C-alpha positions in Angstrom: 38.8 113.6 74.2 41.5 110.9 74.6 40.5 107.3 75.1 42.1 107.3 78.7 40.1 110.5 79.5 36.9 108.9 78.3 37.6 105.8 80.3 38.2 107.9 83.4 35.0 109.7 82.8 33.1 106.4 82.4 34.5 105.0 85.6 33.4 108.1 87.5 29.9 108.0 86.1 29.4 104.3 87.0 27.0 103.8 89.8 27.8 101.5 92.7 25.2 99.7 94.7 25.6 99.5 98.5 23.5 97.4 100.8 23.0 99.1 104.1 22.0 97.0 107.1 22.0 99.1 110.3 19.8 99.3 113.4 17.4 96.7 112.3 16.8 98.4 108.9 18.1 97.4 105.5 18.0 99.0 102.1 20.2 99.6 99.1 21.5 102.8 97.6 23.2 103.6 94.3 25.9 106.2 94.2 28.6 107.5 91.8 31.4 106.5 94.1 34.0 103.8 94.4 32.5 100.8 96.1 35.5 100.4 98.4 35.1 104.0 99.5 31.4 103.5 100.2 32.1 100.4 102.2 34.7 102.3 104.2 32.1 105.1 105.0 29.5 102.5 105.9 32.0 100.8 108.3 32.9 104.1 109.9 29.3 104.9 110.5 28.6 101.4 111.8 31.5 102.0 114.3 30.1 105.4 115.3 26.7 103.9 115.9 28.2 101.2 118.1 30.2 103.7 120.0 27.1 105.9 120.6 25.0 102.9 121.7 27.8 101.6 124.0 28.5 105.0 125.6 24.8 106.0 126.1 23.1 102.7 126.7 20.4 103.8 124.2 18.4 101.0 122.5 16.0 103.0 120.3 17.4 102.9 116.7 16.1 106.3 115.8 17.6 108.0 118.8 20.9 106.2 118.2 21.0 107.3 114.6 20.0 110.9 115.5 22.6 111.2 118.3 25.3 109.6 116.2 24.6 112.1 113.3 24.7 115.0 115.8 28.0 113.7 117.3 29.5 113.3 113.8 28.5 116.8 112.9 30.1 118.0 116.1 33.3 116.2 115.1 33.2 117.8 111.6 32.7 121.2 113.1 35.6 120.8 115.5 37.9 119.6 112.7 36.8 122.6 110.5 37.3 125.1 113.4 40.8 123.6 114.1 41.8 123.9 110.4 40.5 127.5 110.2 42.5 128.4 113.3 45.6 126.7 111.9 45.1 128.6 108.6 44.8 131.9 110.4 47.9 131.3 112.4 49.8 130.5 109.2 48.5 133.6 107.6 49.7 135.7 110.5 53.1 134.1 110.4 53.3 134.7 106.7 52.3 138.3 107.1 55.0 138.8 109.8 57.7 137.3 107.6 56.6 139.5 104.7 56.6 142.6 106.9 60.1 141.7 108.2 61.4 141.3 104.6 59.9 144.6 103.6 61.5 146.3 106.6 64.9 144.8 105.7 64.5 145.8 102.0 63.6 149.4 103.1 66.7 149.4 105.4 69.0 148.3 102.6 67.5 150.7 100.0 67.8 153.6 102.4 71.4 152.8 103.4 73.7 155.7 102.6 77.4 155.0 103.3 
């Protein structure tokens, strides 16, 4: 393996520590991810927790965490469903274009002057 390939492998396998302090609880985790990415994810979750708390008025940390997780799963499902629908629409359009091309080719091949 080249030296740059080995270096990239070592960077990916390095563990990053992340300190999580949310809803009155704090702990650290170690993950094989870029620390900047982990901080971005934590910040997004923090914002989601605040949004849930502000919109529902809940104060129980466990309920806030559970509801936020549920809402985030809902958002993921909606995004996934939208992507599937877009993919299916693209597939139908591609199929229609292919059928039109086949029809035109058949027309040209069967042309007899």
